[in-house]
FIPA-281887 format. One record per residue (C-alpha): residue number from 1; x, y, z. Coordinates in steps of 0.2 Angstrom, whole numbers, plus 5000, padded with zeros to 4 digits. Example, Ala and Ser with C-alpha at 12.3 -4.5 7.8 and 13.67 -1.06 7.14 Angstrom:
! residues 2
<atom><k>1</k><xx>5062</xx><yy>4978</yy><zz>5039</zz></atom>
<atom><k>2</k><xx>5068</xx><yy>4995</yy><zz>5036</zz></atom>
! end
This chain:
! residues 276
<atom><k>1</k><xx>5074</xx><yy>4754</yy><zz>4982</zz></atom>
<atom><k>2</k><xx>5078</xx><yy>4755</yy><zz>4963</zz></atom>
<atom><k>3</k><xx>5086</xx><yy>4770</yy><zz>4955</zz></atom>
<atom><k>4</k><xx>5069</xx><yy>4773</yy><zz>4947</zz></atom>
<atom><k>5</k><xx>5061</xx><yy>4774</yy><zz>4964</zz></atom>
<atom><k>6</k><xx>5074</xx><yy>4786</yy><zz>4970</zz></atom>
<atom><k>7</k><xx>5071</xx><yy>4797</yy><zz>4955</zz></atom>
<atom><k>8</k><xx>5052</xx><yy>4797</yy><zz>4958</zz></atom>
<atom><k>9</k><xx>5055</xx><yy>4801</yy><zz>4976</zz></atom>
<atom><k>10</k><xx>5067</xx><yy>4816</yy><zz>4972</zz></atom>
<atom><k>11</k><xx>5053</xx><yy>4823</yy><zz>4960</zz></atom>
<atom><k>12</k><xx>5040</xx><yy>4820</yy><zz>4973</zz></atom>
<atom><k>13</k><xx>5050</xx><yy>4830</yy><zz>4987</zz></atom>
<atom><k>14</k><xx>5054</xx><yy>4843</yy><zz>4975</zz></atom>
<atom><k>15</k><xx>5036</xx><yy>4846</yy><zz>4970</zz></atom>
<atom><k>16</k><xx>5031</xx><yy>4847</yy><zz>4989</zz></atom>
<atom><k>17</k><xx>5045</xx><yy>4859</yy><zz>4994</zz></atom>
<atom><k>18</k><xx>5036</xx><yy>4875</yy><zz>4987</zz></atom>
<atom><k>19</k><xx>5020</xx><yy>4870</yy><zz>4996</zz></atom>
<atom><k>20</k><xx>5029</xx><yy>4866</yy><zz>5012</zz></atom>
<atom><k>21</k><xx>5038</xx><yy>4882</yy><zz>5011</zz></atom>
<atom><k>22</k><xx>5022</xx><yy>4892</yy><zz>5008</zz></atom>
<atom><k>23</k><xx>5013</xx><yy>4883</yy><zz>5023</zz></atom>
<atom><k>24</k><xx>5028</xx><yy>4887</yy><zz>5034</zz></atom>
<atom><k>25</k><xx>5027</xx><yy>4906</yy><zz>5029</zz></atom>
<atom><k>26</k><xx>5009</xx><yy>4906</yy><zz>5032</zz></atom>
<atom><k>27</k><xx>5011</xx><yy>4899</yy><zz>5049</zz></atom>
<atom><k>28</k><xx>5025</xx><yy>4911</yy><zz>5054</zz></atom>
<atom><k>29</k><xx>5014</xx><yy>4925</yy><zz>5048</zz></atom>
<atom><k>30</k><xx>4999</xx><yy>4920</yy><zz>5058</zz></atom>
<atom><k>31</k><xx>5009</xx><yy>4917</yy><zz>5074</zz></atom>
<atom><k>32</k><xx>5018</xx><yy>4934</yy><zz>5073</zz></atom>
<atom><k>33</k><xx>5001</xx><yy>4943</yy><zz>5069</zz></atom>
<atom><k>34</k><xx>4993</xx><yy>4934</yy><zz>5085</zz></atom>
<atom><k>35</k><xx>5009</xx><yy>4940</yy><zz>5095</zz></atom>
<atom><k>36</k><xx>5007</xx><yy>4958</yy><zz>5089</zz></atom>
<atom><k>37</k><xx>4988</xx><yy>4958</yy><zz>5092</zz></atom>
<atom><k>38</k><xx>4990</xx><yy>4951</yy><zz>5110</zz></atom>
<atom><k>39</k><xx>5004</xx><yy>4964</yy><zz>5114</zz></atom>
<atom><k>40</k><xx>4994</xx><yy>4979</yy><zz>5106</zz></atom>
<atom><k>41</k><xx>4977</xx><yy>4973</yy><zz>5110</zz></atom>
<atom><k>42</k><xx>4972</xx><yy>4977</yy><zz>5093</zz></atom>
<atom><k>43</k><xx>4966</xx><yy>4969</yy><zz>5076</zz></atom>
<atom><k>44</k><xx>4980</xx><yy>4968</yy><zz>5064</zz></atom>
<atom><k>45</k><xx>4975</xx><yy>4969</yy><zz>5045</zz></atom>
<atom><k>46</k><xx>4988</xx><yy>4968</yy><zz>5032</zz></atom>
<atom><k>47</k><xx>4986</xx><yy>4974</yy><zz>5014</zz></atom>
<atom><k>48</k><xx>5002</xx><yy>4968</yy><zz>5005</zz></atom>
<atom><k>49</k><xx>5004</xx><yy>4969</yy><zz>4986</zz></atom>
<atom><k>50</k><xx>5020</xx><yy>4963</yy><zz>4978</zz></atom>
<atom><k>51</k><xx>5021</xx><yy>4974</yy><zz>4962</zz></atom>
<atom><k>52</k><xx>5027</xx><yy>4959</yy><zz>4952</zz></atom>
<atom><k>53</k><xx>5020</xx><yy>4942</yy><zz>4958</zz></atom>
<atom><k>54</k><xx>5019</xx><yy>4925</yy><zz>4949</zz></atom>
<atom><k>55</k><xx>5025</xx><yy>4924</yy><zz>4931</zz></atom>
<atom><k>56</k><xx>5012</xx><yy>4917</yy><zz>4919</zz></atom>
<atom><k>57</k><xx>5019</xx><yy>4910</yy><zz>4903</zz></atom>
<atom><k>58</k><xx>5034</xx><yy>4922</yy><zz>4905</zz></atom>
<atom><k>59</k><xx>5023</xx><yy>4938</yy><zz>4908</zz></atom>
<atom><k>60</k><xx>5023</xx><yy>4946</yy><zz>4925</zz></atom>
<atom><k>61</k><xx>5006</xx><yy>4948</yy><zz>4934</zz></atom>
<atom><k>62</k><xx>5004</xx><yy>4964</yy><zz>4943</zz></atom>
<atom><k>63</k><xx>4993</xx><yy>4966</yy><zz>4959</zz></atom>
<atom><k>64</k><xx>4984</xx><yy>4981</yy><zz>4966</zz></atom>
<atom><k>65</k><xx>4970</xx><yy>4986</yy><zz>4977</zz></atom>
<atom><k>66</k><xx>4954</xx><yy>4978</yy><zz>4970</zz></atom>
<atom><k>67</k><xx>4936</xx><yy>4974</yy><zz>4976</zz></atom>
<atom><k>68</k><xx>4942</xx><yy>4957</yy><zz>4983</zz></atom>
<atom><k>69</k><xx>4953</xx><yy>4967</yy><zz>4994</zz></atom>
<atom><k>70</k><xx>4940</xx><yy>4979</yy><zz>5000</zz></atom>
<atom><k>71</k><xx>4928</xx><yy>4964</yy><zz>5004</zz></atom>
<atom><k>72</k><xx>4941</xx><yy>4955</yy><zz>5014</zz></atom>
<atom><k>73</k><xx>4946</xx><yy>4971</yy><zz>5024</zz></atom>
<atom><k>74</k><xx>4928</xx><yy>4975</yy><zz>5027</zz></atom>
<atom><k>75</k><xx>4924</xx><yy>4957</yy><zz>5033</zz></atom>
<atom><k>76</k><xx>4939</xx><yy>4959</yy><zz>5045</zz></atom>
<atom><k>77</k><xx>4932</xx><yy>4975</yy><zz>5052</zz></atom>
<atom><k>78</k><xx>4915</xx><yy>4968</yy><zz>5054</zz></atom>
<atom><k>79</k><xx>4923</xx><yy>4954</yy><zz>5065</zz></atom>
<atom><k>80</k><xx>4930</xx><yy>4967</yy><zz>5076</zz></atom>
<atom><k>81</k><xx>4922</xx><yy>4976</yy><zz>5090</zz></atom>
<atom><k>82</k><xx>4920</xx><yy>4994</yy><zz>5086</zz></atom>
<atom><k>83</k><xx>4930</xx><yy>4999</yy><zz>5101</zz></atom>
<atom><k>84</k><xx>4945</xx><yy>4988</yy><zz>5097</zz></atom>
<atom><k>85</k><xx>4960</xx><yy>4997</yy><zz>5089</zz></atom>
<atom><k>86</k><xx>4964</xx><yy>4993</yy><zz>5071</zz></atom>
<atom><k>87</k><xx>4982</xx><yy>4991</yy><zz>5065</zz></atom>
<atom><k>88</k><xx>4982</xx><yy>4991</yy><zz>5046</zz></atom>
<atom><k>89</k><xx>4999</xx><yy>4987</yy><zz>5037</zz></atom>
<atom><k>90</k><xx>5000</xx><yy>4995</yy><zz>5020</zz></atom>
<atom><k>91</k><xx>5012</xx><yy>4989</yy><zz>5006</zz></atom>
<atom><k>92</k><xx>5004</xx><yy>4993</yy><zz>4990</zz></atom>
<atom><k>93</k><xx>5006</xx><yy>5003</yy><zz>4974</zz></atom>
<atom><k>94</k><xx>4988</xx><yy>5008</yy><zz>4974</zz></atom>
<atom><k>95</k><xx>4973</xx><yy>5002</yy><zz>4964</zz></atom>
<atom><k>96</k><xx>4955</xx><yy>5005</yy><zz>4961</zz></atom>
<atom><k>97</k><xx>4948</xx><yy>5021</yy><zz>4969</zz></atom>
<atom><k>98</k><xx>4931</xx><yy>5012</yy><zz>4973</zz></atom>
<atom><k>99</k><xx>4940</xx><yy>4999</yy><zz>4983</zz></atom>
<atom><k>100</k><xx>4952</xx><yy>5010</yy><zz>4991</zz></atom>
<atom><k>101</k><xx>4938</xx><yy>5022</yy><zz>4997</zz></atom>
<atom><k>102</k><xx>4928</xx><yy>5008</yy><zz>5003</zz></atom>
<atom><k>103</k><xx>4942</xx><yy>5003</yy><zz>5015</zz></atom>
<atom><k>104</k><xx>4947</xx><yy>5021</yy><zz>5019</zz></atom>
<atom><k>105</k><xx>4929</xx><yy>5025</yy><zz>5024</zz></atom>
<atom><k>106</k><xx>4927</xx><yy>5009</yy><zz>5034</zz></atom>
<atom><k>107</k><xx>4942</xx><yy>5013</yy><zz>5045</zz></atom>
<atom><k>108</k><xx>4938</xx><yy>5031</yy><zz>5046</zz></atom>
<atom><k>109</k><xx>4921</xx><yy>5027</yy><zz>5054</zz></atom>
<atom><k>110</k><xx>4929</xx><yy>5014</yy><zz>5066</zz></atom>
<atom><k>111</k><xx>4927</xx><yy>5021</yy><zz>5084</zz></atom>
<atom><k>112</k><xx>4943</xx><yy>5012</yy><zz>5090</zz></atom>
<atom><k>113</k><xx>4960</xx><yy>5021</yy><zz>5087</zz></atom>
<atom><k>114</k><xx>4966</xx><yy>5016</yy><zz>5069</zz></atom>
<atom><k>115</k><xx>4985</xx><yy>5016</yy><zz>5065</zz></atom>
<atom><k>116</k><xx>4992</xx><yy>5014</yy><zz>5048</zz></atom>
<atom><k>117</k><xx>5009</xx><yy>5006</yy><zz>5047</zz></atom>
<atom><k>118</k><xx>5019</xx><yy>5010</yy><zz>5031</zz></atom>
<atom><k>119</k><xx>5036</xx><yy>5000</yy><zz>5032</zz></atom>
<atom><k>120</k><xx>5041</xx><yy>5004</yy><zz>5014</zz></atom>
<atom><k>121</k><xx>5028</xx><yy>5012</yy><zz>5003</zz></atom>
<atom><k>122</k><xx>5009</xx><yy>5015</yy><zz>5001</zz></atom>
<atom><k>123</k><xx>5006</xx><yy>5024</yy><zz>4985</zz></atom>
<atom><k>124</k><xx>4990</xx><yy>5031</yy><zz>4977</zz></atom>
<atom><k>125</k><xx>4975</xx><yy>5021</yy><zz>4984</zz></atom>
<atom><k>126</k><xx>4987</xx><yy>5015</yy><zz>4998</zz></atom>
<atom><k>127</k><xx>4989</xx><yy>5033</yy><zz>5003</zz></atom>
<atom><k>128</k><xx>4971</xx><yy>5036</yy><zz>5003</zz></atom>
<atom><k>129</k><xx>4968</xx><yy>5022</yy><zz>5015</zz></atom>
<atom><k>130</k><xx>4983</xx><yy>5029</yy><zz>5026</zz></atom>
<atom><k>131</k><xx>4974</xx><yy>5046</yy><zz>5027</zz></atom>
<atom><k>132</k><xx>4959</xx><yy>5038</yy><zz>5035</zz></atom>
<atom><k>133</k><xx>4969</xx><yy>5032</yy><zz>5050</zz></atom>
<atom><k>134</k><xx>4971</xx><yy>5042</yy><zz>5066</zz></atom>
<atom><k>135</k><xx>4990</xx><yy>5040</yy><zz>5065</zz></atom>
<atom><k>136</k><xx>5002</xx><yy>5035</yy><zz>5051</zz></atom>
<atom><k>137</k><xx>5018</xx><yy>5027</yy><zz>5056</zz></atom>
<atom><k>138</k><xx>5032</xx><yy>5027</yy><zz>5043</zz></atom>
<atom><k>139</k><xx>5049</xx><yy>5019</yy><zz>5042</zz></atom>
<atom><k>140</k><xx>5063</xx><yy>5031</yy><zz>5040</zz></atom>
<atom><k>141</k><xx>5064</xx><yy>5029</yy><zz>5021</zz></atom>
<atom><k>142</k><xx>5045</xx><yy>5025</yy><zz>5018</zz></atom>
<atom><k>143</k><xx>5035</xx><yy>5035</yy><zz>5006</zz></atom>
<atom><k>144</k><xx>5017</xx><yy>5039</yy><zz>5003</zz></atom>
<atom><k>145</k><xx>5011</xx><yy>5046</yy><zz>4986</zz></atom>
<atom><k>146</k><xx>4998</xx><yy>5058</yy><zz>4978</zz></atom>
<atom><k>147</k><xx>4981</xx><yy>5052</yy><zz>4976</zz></atom>
<atom><k>148</k><xx>4976</xx><yy>5061</yy><zz>4959</zz></atom>
<atom><k>149</k><xx>4965</xx><yy>5050</yy><zz>4949</zz></atom>
<atom><k>150</k><xx>4971</xx><yy>5041</yy><zz>4933</zz></atom>
<atom><k>151</k><xx>4960</xx><yy>5037</yy><zz>4918</zz></atom>
<atom><k>152</k><xx>4967</xx><yy>5022</yy><zz>4910</zz></atom>
<atom><k>153</k><xx>4985</xx><yy>5027</yy><zz>4906</zz></atom>
<atom><k>154</k><xx>4982</xx><yy>5046</yy><zz>4908</zz></atom>
<atom><k>155</k><xx>4982</xx><yy>5057</yy><zz>4923</zz></atom>
<atom><k>156</k><xx>4966</xx><yy>5066</yy><zz>4925</zz></atom>
<atom><k>157</k><xx>4975</xx><yy>5083</yy><zz>4928</zz></atom>
<atom><k>158</k><xx>4985</xx><yy>5081</yy><zz>4912</zz></atom>
<atom><k>159</k><xx>4969</xx><yy>5078</yy><zz>4901</zz></atom>
<atom><k>160</k><xx>4962</xx><yy>5094</yy><zz>4908</zz></atom>
<atom><k>161</k><xx>4978</xx><yy>5103</yy><zz>4904</zz></atom>
<atom><k>162</k><xx>4978</xx><yy>5097</yy><zz>4886</zz></atom>
<atom><k>163</k><xx>4960</xx><yy>5103</yy><zz>4883</zz></atom>
<atom><k>164</k><xx>4964</xx><yy>5120</yy><zz>4891</zz></atom>
<atom><k>165</k><xx>4979</xx><yy>5122</yy><zz>4880</zz></atom>
<atom><k>166</k><xx>4972</xx><yy>5118</yy><zz>4863</zz></atom>
<atom><k>167</k><xx>4958</xx><yy>5125</yy><zz>4853</zz></atom>
<atom><k>168</k><xx>4942</xx><yy>5115</yy><zz>4856</zz></atom>
<atom><k>169</k><xx>4940</xx><yy>5112</yy><zz>4837</zz></atom>
<atom><k>170</k><xx>4957</xx><yy>5103</yy><zz>4837</zz></atom>
<atom><k>171</k><xx>4953</xx><yy>5091</yy><zz>4852</zz></atom>
<atom><k>172</k><xx>4946</xx><yy>5074</yy><zz>4848</zz></atom>
<atom><k>173</k><xx>4930</xx><yy>5069</yy><zz>4855</zz></atom>
<atom><k>174</k><xx>4937</xx><yy>5054</yy><zz>4865</zz></atom>
<atom><k>175</k><xx>4949</xx><yy>5066</yy><zz>4873</zz></atom>
<atom><k>176</k><xx>4935</xx><yy>5078</yy><zz>4878</zz></atom>
<atom><k>177</k><xx>4925</xx><yy>5064</yy><zz>4885</zz></atom>
<atom><k>178</k><xx>4941</xx><yy>5058</yy><zz>4896</zz></atom>
<atom><k>179</k><xx>4944</xx><yy>5076</yy><zz>4901</zz></atom>
<atom><k>180</k><xx>4926</xx><yy>5078</yy><zz>4907</zz></atom>
<atom><k>181</k><xx>4927</xx><yy>5061</yy><zz>4917</zz></atom>
<atom><k>182</k><xx>4944</xx><yy>5067</yy><zz>4924</zz></atom>
<atom><k>183</k><xx>4937</xx><yy>5084</yy><zz>4930</zz></atom>
<atom><k>184</k><xx>4923</xx><yy>5074</yy><zz>4939</zz></atom>
<atom><k>185</k><xx>4936</xx><yy>5062</yy><zz>4946</zz></atom>
<atom><k>186</k><xx>4947</xx><yy>5075</yy><zz>4953</zz></atom>
<atom><k>187</k><xx>4932</xx><yy>5084</yy><zz>4962</zz></atom>
<atom><k>188</k><xx>4927</xx><yy>5067</yy><zz>4969</zz></atom>
<atom><k>189</k><xx>4944</xx><yy>5062</yy><zz>4976</zz></atom>
<atom><k>190</k><xx>4947</xx><yy>5080</yy><zz>4982</zz></atom>
<atom><k>191</k><xx>4931</xx><yy>5080</yy><zz>4993</zz></atom>
<atom><k>192</k><xx>4935</xx><yy>5062</yy><zz>4999</zz></atom>
<atom><k>193</k><xx>4953</xx><yy>5068</yy><zz>5005</zz></atom>
<atom><k>194</k><xx>4945</xx><yy>5082</yy><zz>5013</zz></atom>
<atom><k>195</k><xx>4932</xx><yy>5071</yy><zz>5022</zz></atom>
<atom><k>196</k><xx>4946</xx><yy>5059</yy><zz>5028</zz></atom>
<atom><k>197</k><xx>4957</xx><yy>5073</yy><zz>5035</zz></atom>
<atom><k>198</k><xx>4944</xx><yy>5083</yy><zz>5043</zz></atom>
<atom><k>199</k><xx>4949</xx><yy>5085</yy><zz>5061</zz></atom>
<atom><k>200</k><xx>4966</xx><yy>5078</yy><zz>5059</zz></atom>
<atom><k>201</k><xx>4975</xx><yy>5093</yy><zz>5051</zz></atom>
<atom><k>202</k><xx>4973</xx><yy>5111</yy><zz>5054</zz></atom>
<atom><k>203</k><xx>4957</xx><yy>5118</yy><zz>5046</zz></atom>
<atom><k>204</k><xx>4967</xx><yy>5132</yy><zz>5037</zz></atom>
<atom><k>205</k><xx>4978</xx><yy>5119</yy><zz>5029</zz></atom>
<atom><k>206</k><xx>4964</xx><yy>5107</yy><zz>5025</zz></atom>
<atom><k>207</k><xx>4958</xx><yy>5114</yy><zz>5008</zz></atom>
<atom><k>208</k><xx>4976</xx><yy>5117</yy><zz>5002</zz></atom>
<atom><k>209</k><xx>4982</xx><yy>5100</yy><zz>5006</zz></atom>
<atom><k>210</k><xx>4967</xx><yy>5091</yy><zz>4999</zz></atom>
<atom><k>211</k><xx>4970</xx><yy>5100</yy><zz>4982</zz></atom>
<atom><k>212</k><xx>4989</xx><yy>5097</yy><zz>4983</zz></atom>
<atom><k>213</k><xx>4986</xx><yy>5078</yy><zz>4985</zz></atom>
<atom><k>214</k><xx>4972</xx><yy>5076</yy><zz>4972</zz></atom>
<atom><k>215</k><xx>4975</xx><yy>5089</yy><zz>4958</zz></atom>
<atom><k>216</k><xx>4991</xx><yy>5083</yy><zz>4950</zz></atom>
<atom><k>217</k><xx>5003</xx><yy>5095</yy><zz>4957</zz></atom>
<atom><k>218</k><xx>5016</xx><yy>5081</yy><zz>4955</zz></atom>
<atom><k>219</k><xx>5018</xx><yy>5065</yy><zz>4944</zz></atom>
<atom><k>220</k><xx>5008</xx><yy>5051</yy><zz>4951</zz></atom>
<atom><k>221</k><xx>5023</xx><yy>5042</yy><zz>4957</zz></atom>
<atom><k>222</k><xx>5031</xx><yy>5057</yy><zz>4967</zz></atom>
<atom><k>223</k><xx>5037</xx><yy>5050</yy><zz>4984</zz></atom>
<atom><k>224</k><xx>5030</xx><yy>5059</yy><zz>4999</zz></atom>
<atom><k>225</k><xx>5043</xx><yy>5056</yy><zz>5013</zz></atom>
<atom><k>226</k><xx>5040</xx><yy>5056</yy><zz>5032</zz></atom>
<atom><k>227</k><xx>5048</xx><yy>5074</yy><zz>5033</zz></atom>
<atom><k>228</k><xx>5036</xx><yy>5080</yy><zz>5019</zz></atom>
<atom><k>229</k><xx>5021</xx><yy>5072</yy><zz>5027</zz></atom>
<atom><k>230</k><xx>5025</xx><yy>5080</yy><zz>5043</zz></atom>
<atom><k>231</k><xx>5027</xx><yy>5097</yy><zz>5035</zz></atom>
<atom><k>232</k><xx>5010</xx><yy>5095</yy><zz>5027</zz></atom>
<atom><k>233</k><xx>5003</xx><yy>5093</yy><zz>5045</zz></atom>
<atom><k>234</k><xx>4998</xx><yy>5075</yy><zz>5043</zz></atom>
<atom><k>235</k><xx>4997</xx><yy>5064</yy><zz>5059</zz></atom>
<atom><k>236</k><xx>5013</xx><yy>5055</yy><zz>5056</zz></atom>
<atom><k>237</k><xx>5026</xx><yy>5046</yy><zz>5067</zz></atom>
<atom><k>238</k><xx>5043</xx><yy>5038</yy><zz>5063</zz></atom>
<atom><k>239</k><xx>5042</xx><yy>5026</yy><zz>5078</zz></atom>
<atom><k>240</k><xx>5040</xx><yy>5010</yy><zz>5068</zz></atom>
<atom><k>241</k><xx>5039</xx><yy>4994</yy><zz>5079</zz></atom>
<atom><k>242</k><xx>5052</xx><yy>4981</yy><zz>5073</zz></atom>
<atom><k>243</k><xx>5039</xx><yy>4967</yy><zz>5073</zz></atom>
<atom><k>244</k><xx>5030</xx><yy>4975</yy><zz>5058</zz></atom>
<atom><k>245</k><xx>5046</xx><yy>4975</yy><zz>5048</zz></atom>
<atom><k>246</k><xx>5048</xx><yy>4957</yy><zz>5053</zz></atom>
<atom><k>247</k><xx>5030</xx><yy>4954</yy><zz>5048</zz></atom>
<atom><k>248</k><xx>5033</xx><yy>4961</yy><zz>5030</zz></atom>
<atom><k>249</k><xx>5048</xx><yy>4951</yy><zz>5028</zz></atom>
<atom><k>250</k><xx>5037</xx><yy>4935</yy><zz>5029</zz></atom>
<atom><k>251</k><xx>5029</xx><yy>4941</yy><zz>5012</zz></atom>
<atom><k>252</k><xx>5044</xx><yy>4937</yy><zz>5001</zz></atom>
<atom><k>253</k><xx>5044</xx><yy>4941</yy><zz>4982</zz></atom>
<atom><k>254</k><xx>5041</xx><yy>4926</yy><zz>4972</zz></atom>
<atom><k>255</k><xx>5057</xx><yy>4918</yy><zz>4966</zz></atom>
<atom><k>256</k><xx>5065</xx><yy>4924</yy><zz>4950</zz></atom>
<atom><k>257</k><xx>5079</xx><yy>4916</yy><zz>4940</zz></atom>
<atom><k>258</k><xx>5092</xx><yy>4929</yy><zz>4947</zz></atom>
<atom><k>259</k><xx>5088</xx><yy>4940</yy><zz>4962</zz></atom>
<atom><k>260</k><xx>5091</xx><yy>4959</yy><zz>4959</zz></atom>
<atom><k>261</k><xx>5096</xx><yy>4962</yy><zz>4977</zz></atom>
<atom><k>262</k><xx>5107</xx><yy>4950</yy><zz>4987</zz></atom>
<atom><k>263</k><xx>5114</xx><yy>4951</yy><zz>5005</zz></atom>
<atom><k>264</k><xx>5118</xx><yy>4941</yy><zz>5020</zz></atom>
<atom><k>265</k><xx>5102</xx><yy>4942</yy><zz>5030</zz></atom>
<atom><k>266</k><xx>5109</xx><yy>4946</yy><zz>5047</zz></atom>
<atom><k>267</k><xx>5112</xx><yy>4962</yy><zz>5058</zz></atom>
<atom><k>268</k><xx>5128</xx><yy>4971</yy><zz>5056</zz></atom>
<atom><k>269</k><xx>5135</xx><yy>4982</yy><zz>5070</zz></atom>
<atom><k>270</k><xx>5151</xx><yy>4992</yy><zz>5072</zz></atom>
<atom><k>271</k><xx>5165</xx><yy>4983</yy><zz>5080</zz></atom>
<atom><k>272</k><xx>5176</xx><yy>4997</yy><zz>5084</zz></atom>
<atom><k>273</k><xx>5190</xx><yy>5004</yy><zz>5073</zz></atom>
<atom><k>274</k><xx>5200</xx><yy>4993</yy><zz>5060</zz></atom>
<atom><k>275</k><xx>5218</xx><yy>4989</yy><zz>5063</zz></atom>
<atom><k>276</k><xx>5231</xx><yy>4984</yy><zz>5051</zz></atom>
! end
């Protein structure tokens, strides 16, 4: 074999390596999902978005909950007997209210028990989906987030505050239109939260909690921890099965030039006191 042939063989193997690695990850995920489903006798559905995915011409591409996701989740639910429990794993920054609500209402109406697993974070629309579950399982440091609607780059609640604080003659027509849409969006999301939480939290807390989550009491990225969620009266648990953390580990962030976090991926346990 000539040096030229060896060079071509090297490039061929290098080109196949990412494909083979992706196929290996997909196969590992499918085997682990099947193992979890057999053990829990449930349908496992994952909704996983890496905030920064592939880089296109140097520009990062962001993923979020969209109608393609809602179609896929609804298909999975349609393929599941109504009495079979659902385990939905959420790792997402949120996305379109329409898509998130479609998913949330579908699992809310599912007759079998629905458990939402949040290993790290499920913000905005991800929280909306989690609220539809019968039980939310969060890791120790996992977070949910507010579900107040956003209009483009502006929070709906902030638009209403601007209009309320300025003389109407000084407010631009575009801002007034956005504020009008924002007011409607807040009402719609608040009622949706109330619908999803009815029967899961105390009736006395239902109105207060639906307002708190949807009316812009915090910034949109405010982290709602397990302790805070429990204090709100949400049906949360901190008993995260390790296999769900293992499953999420099979969705690695696309490789960048230099990793921001690096460590030896093996358990570390105390070995007693140190001696000189």
